[in-house]
C-alpha positions in Angstrom: 14.6 15.1 -7.7 12.2 17.2 -9.7 10.0 15.7 -12.4 10.4 16.9 -16.0 7.1 18.1 -17.5 6.3 17.4 -21.1 4.7 20.4 -22.8 2.4 20.1 -25.8 1.1 22.4 -28.5 -1.6 24.9 -27.5 -4.0 23.0 -29.7 -3.9 20.1 -27.2 -2.9 21.8 -23.9 -4.9 24.8 -22.7 -2.1 25.8 -20.4 1.3 24.1 -20.6 2.7 23.0 -17.3 -0.4 21.3 -15.8 1.5 18.1 -15.2 1.4 16.5 -11.8 3.8 14.0 -10.2 3.3 10.6 -8.8 5.5 7.9 -7.4 6.2 4.8 -9.5 5.6 2.1 -7.0 8.4 -0.4 -7.1 10.6 1.7 -9.3 12.9 2.8 -6.5 10.5 5.4 -5.3 11.5 7.7 -8.1 9.4 10.7 -9.2 8.0 10.5 -12.7 6.2 13.1 -14.8 2.5 12.7 -15.6 1.4 14.3 -18.9 -2.0 15.8 -18.4 -4.1 18.2 -20.5 -6.5 20.1 -18.4 -7.2 21.0 -14.7 -9.1 17.7 -14.3 -6.1 15.7 -15.5 -7.6 14.6 -18.7 -7.0 15.3 -22.3 -9.7 17.4 -23.9 -10.4 15.2 -27.0 -13.5 17.0 -28.4 -15.0 14.8 -31.1 -11.8 12.8 -31.7 -11.9 9.1 -30.8 -10.0 6.0 -31.7 -7.3 6.3 -34.4 -7.9 10.0 -34.9 -7.4 10.7 -31.2 -4.3 8.5 -30.9 -2.7 10.0 -34.0 -3.1 13.5 -32.6 -1.4 12.4 -29.4 1.4 10.4 -30.9 2.8 13.4 -32.7 3.5 15.1 -29.4 4.9 12.3 -27.4 8.6 12.0 -26.3 11.0 9.2 -27.2 11.2 8.2 -23.6 10.3 5.1 -21.5 6.9 5.3 -19.8 3.5 3.9 -19.2 0.3 4.8 -21.0 -3.4 4.3 -20.2 -6.3 4.1 -22.6 -9.7 5.2 -21.5 -13.2 4.4 -22.9 -16.6 5.9 -22.2 -17.3 7.2 -18.7 -13.6 7.1 -17.9 -13.3 3.3 -17.9 -9.7 2.2 -18.0 -9.4 -0.1 -21.1 -5.7 -0.9 -21.1 -2.4 -0.1 -19.4 0.9 -0.6 -21.3 4.5 0.2 -21.0 7.0 1.2 -23.7 10.7 1.8 -24.2 9.6 4.7 -26.4 6.1 6.1 -25.8 6.1 7.8 -29.2 6.9 4.6 -31.1 4.5 2.4 -29.1 1.5 4.7 -29.3 2.2 5.4 -33.0 1.9 1.6 -33.7 -1.8 1.9 -32.7 -2.4 4.4 -35.6 -1.8 1.8 -38.3 -5.0 0.6 -39.9 -4.0 -3.0 -40.4 -2.1 -5.8 -38.6 -4.0 -5.7 -35.3 -5.9 -8.6 -33.7 -9.6 -8.2 -33.1 -8.9 -7.5 -29.4 -6.5 -4.6 -30.2 -8.7 -3.2 -33.0 -11.7 -3.1 -30.7 -9.6 -1.5 -27.9 -8.5 1.3 -30.4 -12.1 1.9 -31.5 -13.3 2.3 -27.9 -10.4 4.7 -26.9 -11.8 8.2 -25.9 -8.7 9.6 -24.1 -5.2 8.6 -22.9 -2.8 9.4 -20.1 1.0 9.0 -20.0 3.7 8.7 -17.3 7.3 9.1 -18.3 9.9 7.2 -16.3 13.7 7.3 -16.2 14.2 3.7 -17.3 12.2 0.9 -19.0 12.6 -1.1 -15.8 10.7 1.5 -13.8 8.0 1.5 -16.5 7.6 -2.3 -16.2 7.2 -2.1 -12.4 4.7 0.8 -12.7 2.7 -1.0 -15.4 2.3 -4.1 -13.2 1.2 -2.0 -10.3 -1.4 0.0 -12.3 -2.8 -3.2 -13.9 -3.4 -4.8 -10.5 -4.9 -1.6 -9.1 -7.1 -0.6 -12.1 -7.9 -4.0 -13.6 -8.2 -2.8 -17.2 -10.6 -4.9 -19.4 -8.1 -5.6 -22.2 -5.1 -6.6 -20.1 -4.1 -10.0 -18.8 -5.4 -10.0 -15.2 -4.5 -12.1 -12.2 -7.8 -13.2 -10.6 -6.5 -14.6 -7.3 -4.2 -12.1 -5.7 -4.2 -13.2 -2.0 -1.0 -12.8 -0.2 0.9 -16.0 0.6 1.1 -17.3 4.2 4.5 -17.6 6.0 5.7 -19.2 9.2 6.9 -16.7 11.7 9.2 -17.5 14.6 9.0 -14.4 16.7 12.1 -12.7 18.1 10.6 -10.0 20.3 9.9 -12.2 23.3 12.0 -14.2 25.7 10.1 -17.4 24.7 9.6 -17.1 20.9 6.4 -18.4 19.4 5.7 -20.1 16.1 2.7 -18.9 14.1 1.1 -18.4 10.7 1.7 -14.9 9.2 0.2 -12.9 6.3 0.8 -9.3 5.2 3.6 -6.9 6.0 6.6 -8.0 8.0 6.2 -5.5 10.8 7.0 -7.9 13.7 10.6 -8.8 14.5 11.3 -12.4 13.8 12.3 -15.0 11.2 10.0 -15.6 8.3 9.9 -18.8 6.4 7.9 -19.2 3.2 6.0 -18.6 1.0 3.7 -21.6 1.5 1.1 -22.3 -1.2 -1.8 -22.3 1.2 -2.9 -21.6 4.8 -3.6 -25.4 5.1 0.0 -26.2 4.2 1.2 -23.8 6.9 -1.2 -25.2 9.4 -0.1 -28.8 8.8 3.6 -27.8 9.0 3.1 -25.9 12.2 1.2 -28.8 13.7 4.0 -31.2 12.9 6.7 -28.7 14.1 4.8 -28.4 17.4 5.3 -32.1 18.0 8.9 -32.0 16.8 10.2 -28.9 18.6 7.5 -28.3 21.3 7.3 -24.6 20.6 4.5 -22.5 21.9 1.7 -21.1 19.6 -0.1 -19.0 22.2 -0.2 -15.2 22.1 2.1 -13.2 24.4 -0.9 -12.1 26.6 -1.9 -15.7 27.2 1.7 -16.6 27.9 1.9 -13.9 30.6 -1.3 -14.9 32.3 -0.6 -18.7 32.6 -0.3 -20.1 36.1 -0.2 -23.8 35.1 0.6 -25.6 31.9 -2.2 -25.8 29.2 -3.6 -28.8 27.4 -0.9 -28.5 24.7 1.7 -29.4 27.3 -0.3 -32.4 28.4 -0.5 -33.8 24.9 3.2 -33.1 24.2 2.7 -30.2 21.7 4.4 -27.6 23.9 7.3 -27.5 26.4 5.4 -24.9 28.6 8.1 -22.2 29.1 5.2 -20.0 30.4 5.2 -21.9 33.8 8.9 -22.8 33.9 8.5 -26.5 32.9 11.5 -25.8 30.7 14.2 -23.2 31.2 14.4 -20.3 28.8 17.9 -21.3 27.7 16.8 -24.9 26.9 13.7 -23.5 25.2 15.9 -21.3 23.0 17.7 -24.4 22.0 14.5 -25.8 20.7 13.8 -22.6 18.8 17.2 -22.7 17.2 16.6 -26.3 16.1 13.3 -25.3 14.5 14.9 -22.5 12.7 17.7 -24.7 11.4 15.1 -27.3 10.2 13.1 -24.6 8.4 16.3 -23.2 6.9 17.1 -26.4 5.1 19.4 -28.2 7.7 16.8 -30.9 8.2 19.3 -33.9 7.9 21.6 -32.3 10.5 18.7 -31.9 13.0 17.4 -35.4 12.4 20.9 -36.9 12.9 21.3 -35.0 16.1 17.9 -36.2 17.4 18.7 -39.8 16.4 22.0 -39.6 18.3 20.3 -38.2 21.4 17.6 -41.0 21.2 20.4 -43.6 21.0 22.2 -42.1 23.9 19.1 -42.0 26.1 18.3 -45.6 25.2 21.8 -46.7 26.1 21.4 -44.9 29.5 18.1 -46.8 29.9 16.2 -43.5 30.0 13.4 -44.9 27.8 11.0 -42.0 28.6 13.5 -39.4 27.2 14.2 -41.7 24.2 10.5 -42.0 23.5 10.3 -38.2 23.4 13.1 -38.1 20.7 11.4 -40.9 18.8 8.1 -38.9 18.6 10.0 -35.8 17.5 11.8 -37.7 14.8 8.5 -39.1 13.6 7.0 -35.6 13.4 9.9 -34.4 11.3 9.5 -37.3 8.9 5.8 -36.4 8.7 6.7 -32.9 7.6 9.1 -34.1 4.9 6.7 -36.8 3.6 4.1 -34.2 2.9 6.4 -32.0 0.9 6.5 -34.2 -2.1 9.5 -33.5 -4.3 12.5 -32.1 -2.4 15.1 -31.7 -5.2 18.8 -31.7 -4.3 20.6 -28.5 -5.5 17.5 -26.3 -5.7 17.7 -24.2 -2.7 15.4 -21.3 -3.6 13.2 -21.2 -6.8 9.8 -20.7 -8.2 8.9 -23.1 -11.0 6.2 -22.0 -13.4 4.2 -23.8 -16.1 1.4 -22.7 -18.4 -1.2 -24.6 -20.4 -3.9 -23.2 -22.7 -7.0 -25.0 -23.9 -10.6 -24.2 -24.6 -10.1 -20.5 -24.5 -8.7 -20.7 -20.9 -5.3 -20.5 -19.4 -3.8 -22.3 -16.4 -0.6 -21.2 -14.7 0.9 -23.5 -12.1 3.6 -22.3 -9.7 5.7 -24.5 -7.3 7.6 -22.9 -4.4 11.0 -24.3 -3.3 12.7 -22.8 -0.4 15.7 -24.0 1.6 15.7 -27.1 -0.6 12.2 -28.0 0.4 9.0 -28.1 -1.5 6.5 -25.7 0.2 3.5 -26.4 -2.1 2.0 -25.3 -5.4 -0.9 -23.2 -6.5 -2.9 -23.0 -9.7 -3.9 -19.6 -11.3 -6.4 -19.0 -14.0 -5.7 -15.4 -15.3 -8.2 -13.5 -17.4 -6.7 -13.2 -20.8 -8.0 -12.9 -24.4 -8.0 -16.4 -26.1 -6.0 -14.9 -29.0 -2.9 -14.2 -26.8 0.0 -16.7 -27.0 1.2 -18.5 -23.9 4.4 -16.4 -23.8 2.4 -13.1 -23.8 0.1 -14.3 -21.0 2.9 -15.7 -18.8 5.1 -12.6 -19.2 2.2 -10.3 -18.2 1.3 -12.6 -15.3 4.8 -12.7 -13.9 5.1 -8.9 -13.6 1.8 -8.8 -11.7 2.6 -11.9 -9.6 5.8 -10.4 -8.2 4.4 -6.8 -7.8 3.9 -7.4 -4.1 5.8 -10.6 -3.4 9.5 -11.2 -2.8 11.1 -13.0 -5.8 13.4 -16.0 -5.2 16.9 -16.2 -6.6 15.8 -18.5 -9.4 12.7 -18.5 -11.5 12.2 -21.4 -13.9 9.9 -20.9 -16.9 8.7 -23.4 -19.5 9.1 -20.9 -22.4 10.9 -17.7 -23.2 8.7 -14.6 -22.4 8.8 -11.1 -23.8 11.0 -8.7 -21.9 12.6 -11.6 -20.0 15.9 -9.8 -19.3 14.0 -6.6 -18.4 11.8 -8.5 -15.9 14.9 -10.1 -14.3 16.5 -6.7 -14.0 13.4 -5.2 -12.4 13.0 -8.0 -9.9 16.8 -7.8 -9.1 16.4 -4.1 -8.4 13.5 -4.6 -6.1 15.1 -7.6 -4.3 18.5 -5.8 -4.1 20.2 -9.0 -5.2 20.4 -11.0 -8.4 17.3 -12.8 -9.6 17.8 -15.2 -12.5 15.1 -16.3 -14.9 15.9 -19.4 -16.9 14.2 -21.9 -19.2 15.7 -25.4 -18.4 16.3 -27.8 -21.3 17.6 -30.8 -19.4 18.4 -32.3 -16.0 16.7 -32.0 -12.7 15.4 -28.5 -13.4 13.7 -29.7 -16.6 12.1 -32.5 -14.7 10.7 -30.0 -12.2 9.3 -27.9 -15.1 7.7 -31.0 -16.7 6.2 -31.9 -13.4 4.7 -28.4 -13.1 3.4 -28.6 -16.7 1.6 -31.8 -15.9 -0.1 -30.2 -12.9 -1.1 -27.2 -15.1 -2.7 -29.5 -17.6 -4.6 -31.4 -14.9 -5.7 -28.2 -13.2 -7.1 -26.7 -16.5 -8.8 -30.0 -17.2 -10.7 -29.8 -13.9 -11.5 -26.2 -14.5 -12.8 -26.9 -18.0 -15.0 -29.7 -16.6 -16.4 -27.4 -13.9 -17.0 -24.5 -16.4 -18.7 -26.8 -18.8 -20.9 -28.2 -16.1 -21.8 -24.8 -14.8 -22.6 -23.6 -18.3 -25.0 -26.6 -18.8 -26.7 -25.9 -15.5 -27.2 -22.2 -16.4 -28.6 -23.2 -19.7 -30.9 -25.7 -18.0 -32.0 -22.9 -15.6 -32.8 -20.7 -18.6 -34.9 -23.4 -20.2 -36.7 -24.4 -17.0 -37.8 -20.9 -16.1 -38.1 -19.5 -19.6 -35.4 -16.8 -19.1 -34.3 -14.7 -22.1 -30.7 -15.9 -21.8 -28.5 -18.0 -19.4 -28.0 -15.9 -16.2 -24.6 -14.3 -15.8 -25.2 -13.2 -12.2 -27.6 -15.0 -9.8 -28.2 -13.4 -6.4 -29.7 -15.5 -3.6 -31.1 -14.0 -0.4 -31.8 -15.4 3.1 -32.3 -14.2 6.6 -31.1 -15.6 9.9 -32.0 -14.7 13.5 -33.0 -16.2 16.9 -36.5 -14.9 18.0 -35.7 -11.8 16.0 -32.5 -10.9 17.8 -29.2 -10.2 15.9 -31.1 -10.4 12.6 -28.9 -10.6 9.5 -29.8 -10.7 5.8 -27.4 -12.5 3.5 -26.7 -12.3 -0.2 -24.6 -14.8 -2.1 -23.7 -14.5 -5.8 -23.1 -17.2 -8.5 -22.3 -17.0 -12.2 -20.6 -18.9 -15.0 -17.6 -19.7 -12.9 -19.4 -20.8 -9.8 -19.8 -18.9 -6.5 -18.3 -15.4 -6.6 -17.4 -15.1 -2.9 -15.9 -11.7 -3.2 -19.3 -10.5 -4.2 -21.1 -11.8 -1.1 -22.8 -9.2 1.2 -24.4 -9.3 4.6 -27.0 -6.8 5.9 -27.3 -6.1 9.6 -31.1 -5.5 10.0 -31.5 -2.0 11.4 -35.2 -1.2 11.0 -36.6 0.0 14.4 -40.2 -0.6 13.2 -39.6 -4.3 12.3 -41.3 -6.7 14.7 -38.8 -9.3 16.0 -39.1 -12.4 13.8 -40.9 -10.5 11.0 -39.2 -12.2 7.9 -41.2 -10.1 5.5 -40.0 -6.9 7.1 -36.4 -8.1 7.2 -36.5 -9.1 3.5 -38.1 -5.7 2.6 -35.2 -3.8 4.3 -32.5 -6.0 2.7 -34.0 -5.7 -0.8 -34.7 -2.0 -0.5 -31.1 -1.2 0.6 -29.6 -3.5 -2.0 -31.4 -2.3 -5.1 -31.7 1.4 -4.1 -27.9 1.3 -4.0 -27.7 -0.5 -7.3 -29.9 2.1 -8.9 -27.7 4.9 -7.5 -24.4 3.4 -8.5 -25.1 1.4 -11.7 -28.0 2.9 -13.6 -31.5 1.8 -14.4 -31.2 -2.0 -14.6 -29.4 -4.9 -16.1 -28.3 -4.8 -19.7 -28.8 -7.7 -22.0 -25.6 -9.4 -23.2 -24.3 -8.2 -26.5 -24.9 -10.5 -29.5 -21.8 -12.4 -30.6 -20.6 -11.2 -34.0 -18.5 -13.5 -36.1 -15.7 -11.0 -36.6 -15.8 -10.0 -32.9 -15.9 -13.4 -31.4 -12.7 -13.1 -29.5 -13.6 -9.8 -28.0 -16.9 -11.0 -26.8 -15.2 -13.9 -25.1 -13.1 -11.3 -23.3 -15.9 -9.1 -22.1 -18.8 -11.5 -21.4 -16.8 -13.3 -18.7 -17.0 -10.2 -16.5 -19.5 -10.4 -13.6 -22.2 -7.7 -14.2 -23.3 -5.4 -11.4 -27.0 -6.2 -11.9 -28.4 -9.7 -11.3 -30.2 -11.5 -14.1 -32.0 -13.6 -11.6 -32.9 -13.2 -7.9 -33.7 -16.3 -5.8 -35.6 -15.8 -2.5 -35.8 -18.4 0.2 -39.6 -18.3 0.6 -43.0 -18.8 -1.1 -45.7 -16.6 -2.5 -45.7 -14.2 0.5 -42.0 -13.4 0.2 -42.2 -13.1 -3.6 -45.1 -10.7 -3.4 -43.3 -8.5 -0.9 -40.2 -8.4 -3.1 -42.1 -7.6 -6.2 -43.8 -4.8 -4.4 -40.4 -3.3 -3.5 -39.3 -3.7 -7.1 -42.4 -1.9 -8.3 -41.7 1.0 -5.9 -38.2 1.2 -7.3 -39.4 1.0 -10.9 -37.5 -2.2 -11.7 -40.3 -4.8 -11.5 -40.0 -5.7 -15.2 -36.2 -5.7 -15.2 -35.3 -8.4 -12.6 -36.6 -12.0 -12.7 -37.5 -13.2 -9.2 -38.0 -16.9 -8.2 -39.1 -18.1 -4.8 -37.8 -21.4 -3.4 -40.5 -22.7 -0.9 -39.9 -25.5 1.5 -41.5 -28.8 0.2 -43.9 -31.1 1.9 -42.5 -32.0 5.3 -39.6 -29.6 4.5 -37.9 -32.4 2.6 -35.1 -31.6 0.2 -36.2 -32.5 -3.3 -39.8 -31.6 -2.8 -39.4 -27.8 -3.0 -42.0 -25.6 -4.8 -40.8 -22.9 -7.1 -42.8 -19.6 -7.3 -42.3 -17.4 -10.4 -44.4 -14.9 -12.3 -46.8 -16.1 -14.9 -47.3 -19.7 -13.7 -48.6 -21.7 -10.8 -46.1 -23.0 -8.2 -44.4 -26.2 -9.4 -41.9 -28.8 -8.5 -39.0 -30.2 -10.5 -38.3 -34.0 -11.0 -36.4 -35.4 -8.1 -33.2 -36.1 -10.1 -33.2 -33.0 -12.2 -29.7 -31.4 -12.3 -31.3 -28.0 -12.2 -33.1 -28.9 -8.9 -29.7 -29.9 -7.4 -28.2 -26.7 -8.6 -31.0 -24.6 -7.0 -30.7 -26.6 -3.8 -26.9 -25.9 -3.7 -27.5 -22.2 -4.2 -30.1 -22.1 -1.5 -27.9 -24.0 0.9 -25.0 -21.8 0.3 -27.1 -18.7 1.1 -28.4 -20.4 4.2 -24.8 -21.3 5.3 -23.6 -17.7 4.8 -26.6 -16.2 6.6 -26.2 -18.5 9.6 -22.4 -17.8 9.7 -23.0 -14.0 9.6 -25.7 -14.3 12.3 -23.4 -16.3 14.6 -20.6 -13.8 14.1 -22.9 -10.9 15.0 -24.3 -12.8 18.0 -20.8 -13.6 19.3 -19.9 -9.9 19.0 -22.9 -9.0 21.0 -22.1 -11.5 23.7 -18.6 -10.0 24.3 -19.8 -6.4 24.0 -18.9 -4.3 27.0 -21.6 -2.1 28.5 -19.1 0.7 28.7 -19.0 0.8 24.9 -22.5 2.3 24.9 -21.6 5.4 26.9 -20.8 8.5 24.9 -17.4 9.9 25.5 -15.9 6.6 26.8 -13.0 5.7 24.6 -10.3 3.1 24.9 -8.2 5.1 27.5 -11.1 5.9 29.9 -12.5 2.3 29.5 -9.1 0.9 30.4 -8.8 3.2 33.4 -12.3 2.3 34.7 -11.6 -1.5 34.3 -8.2 -1.2 36.0 -9.8 0.7 38.9 -13.0 -1.4 39.4 -12.0 -4.7 37.8 -15.2 -5.4 35.7 -17.9 -3.5 33.9 -20.4 -4.8 36.3 -18.5 -3.3 39.2 -18.4 0.0 37.3 -22.2 -0.1 37.0 -22.6 -0.5 40.8 -20.0 2.2 41.7 -21.1 5.3 43.6 -20.7 8.7 42.0 -18.0 9.6 44.4 -16.0 6.4 43.5 -16.3 7.2 39.8 -14.8 10.7 40.3 -11.6 9.1 41.8 -10.7 7.3 38.5 -7.8 8.9 36.7 -9.0 10.7 33.6 -12.7 10.8 34.6 -14.0 14.3 35.3 -16.9 15.1 37.5 -19.2 15.6 34.4 -18.1 12.3 32.9 -18.5 10.5 36.2 -22.1 11.7 36.3 -22.7 10.6 32.7 -21.5 7.1 33.6 -23.5 7.0 36.8 -26.7 8.2 35.0 -26.2 5.6 32.3 -26.5 2.7 34.8 -29.1 4.3 37.1 -32.5 5.3 35.7 -34.0 8.4 37.2 -37.7 9.1 37.3 
C-alpha cells in the first residue's frame, strides 16, 4: 500500500511532496501519510503562533481521520489528539471563546503542528494512545505507572515443563496465565502451586545438571523429575492438573484430589493420603487469597474512578478463568478541570496500548468514544471485546466494590501528598529556602577499603521518592586514593552537574507564580519533576560541604543550588545529627521535629541505595572471569577455552603449545593469552 500525501499551498509548503510515512502502531500495521512542511519535517511558521498559526493550518487540512501534535517552544510536544475529521477538530481551536483555561493556555503556547492521516478513526485512536505513551505530552492525560503485568508461564519446550513468573514478550513456547496485579501475587500463587502440584521452578540448565534431588524435593515442593524420582508421564499429569486449575477448572481438580485421598485412606496408604491432603490445603490457600471469585465472570477487567482534591484514582480488578487475580490502583496525571469520563476514556486507550484486552471491560460510567474504543480493542485482539456499564446484579456489585477501593486508594494518596507537602513546607522554613523544594537530590558513597566504590543519588519531591530518577555512579578516577570520600564525592558531583549544565541549561528555574485565572494550568505544570534540584543533601559535615561548594564554584552554579550537609551526631546516634548550611553555624533540630525524621528518611534511603549498588558491583566483580580482560576474547573463544581446559585458572597455567591446540585460537591469539597471564621482564 502506498501512502497518500497531502499537498498544501506554496505559502506553507516550500516544496510539495515532502511527506514521509510511518507505521501506525496497533492500527493493523497500515501505512499512514505524515503531513510535513520542510526538509526537517516541521512547518515553517515564521512569526505566527497560537490561534494565528492554527487558523493558517486549518484551512489546508483534509476532512479525514488522523492524529495531530501541537508543539511549543524548543520542540516540546504539548498535546497529541485524534480526530474523525482533522479539519473540523483543528478548526475548533481557532474559536476565541468556549475553551477551558487548560486548552486556552495550550493554544497560546502552540508554535507548530504536525499531522498524520489514517484510513479509519479506529487507527487514529490506536496511534494516538501509542504517541501519548511515547511522547508524554504535558497537556494530555498520562498514565504514570506503565509497568508490564506479570504472568505465570508453564513452559512447553521441555520434557519436564517448569512453572515460573514471566514479564514482557511471549517469545517462549508455553501456556501463559494472567495478568496478575503484582509480582507478589504471582510469587504467592506459584509458591502455593508448588505445594499443590509439585512442579519444578528451576532453570533448564540446573535441571540438566542435577544428579540428586534438591532441597525443594525434600520439603515437598517439587516431584524431582530431574533425577527420575517421578516418571515423565506421571509428571506431565501433574502439569495438566496445574493448567486445568489455572484455566478455571479448580473444583474439578479438587474433587479429583479428594477422591484420590479417600481411596488412599481406604487402602490404608496413609502416607499417600497425607500427600493429597497437603495438596488440597495448598489449593484452598490459593483460592482463599483471591478474594471475590464471581460466578459467571470468566474473563473481565473491572474499572472504577474517583476524583477528589485535584487528584484522580483509577482502580482495576483482573478476573481470569473465573478467578480474581488481584487489583491495582493508578493515579494518572490529569488536569483537575477534566471530568471523570474524559480521564477514564483517555486512560483506557493508553492502558491497553501494550496489553491484551479481556473479552469484557466493565466501567462505572459511559466514556467518550466508547464504541470506537471497543472496536479498536476488538481489531487488535482479533475477537470481540465488549465494554459495558452495569446497572444491576453481580456485575454492578463488582463495579461498586472497585469504586470503594478507588475511594480508599485516593484517600491514602491524599493523606500522603498532604503530609509530604507539609514536610516540604517545614523544610523550607527550617533552612530559609525561597520556596518548598520540588526536587531534592541526596548523595552518598559506598565502598569497602576503597574497592568497588559507588556513588549514589536518590531523588524526592512532592509525591515522595522518585525511584525512576535514581542514579548510581561507578567511581572511575584513577587518581583517587582508595577510601578517599572527598575525591569520590568530587567525581560524582562533577559528573552529575556537568551533565546537567550540558543538557538542561544554566541552573534551576524558580516556580512560576500562581495566577488566579491560570490556577488550573499551574496545577498541571507544577507537578512535573524539574531536571535541576532545588536542594542537595550530602551525607557529611563541613569538609564534604566545602568540597561540593568548590565544585559548584568551578561550574559557575554556586549561587544556584542550595546545599546542606547531614553530619553524624554525637556517638553517631540518630536524632543527634548536625546540619551544615551556608550562612549559619552547624545546628541540630529538636529530637521529635517532623523535619528531622524526614531528613533522616532521605539520608537512610540514599544509604540503602548506595549499599545496594555497591553490593551489586562487588558481586559482579566476584564472578568476573579473567578471560574477559583479554582483548579479542569474545563469547565463542571464551567458550572454546573453557571447554578445552575446564576453568579459567587452568587456562592461565596452560603452555603456549596447548593454547594453540584450541579450536578457533590462532597462534597470535594464543601468544596474547599466554602473555596476559605471564609477565615478562
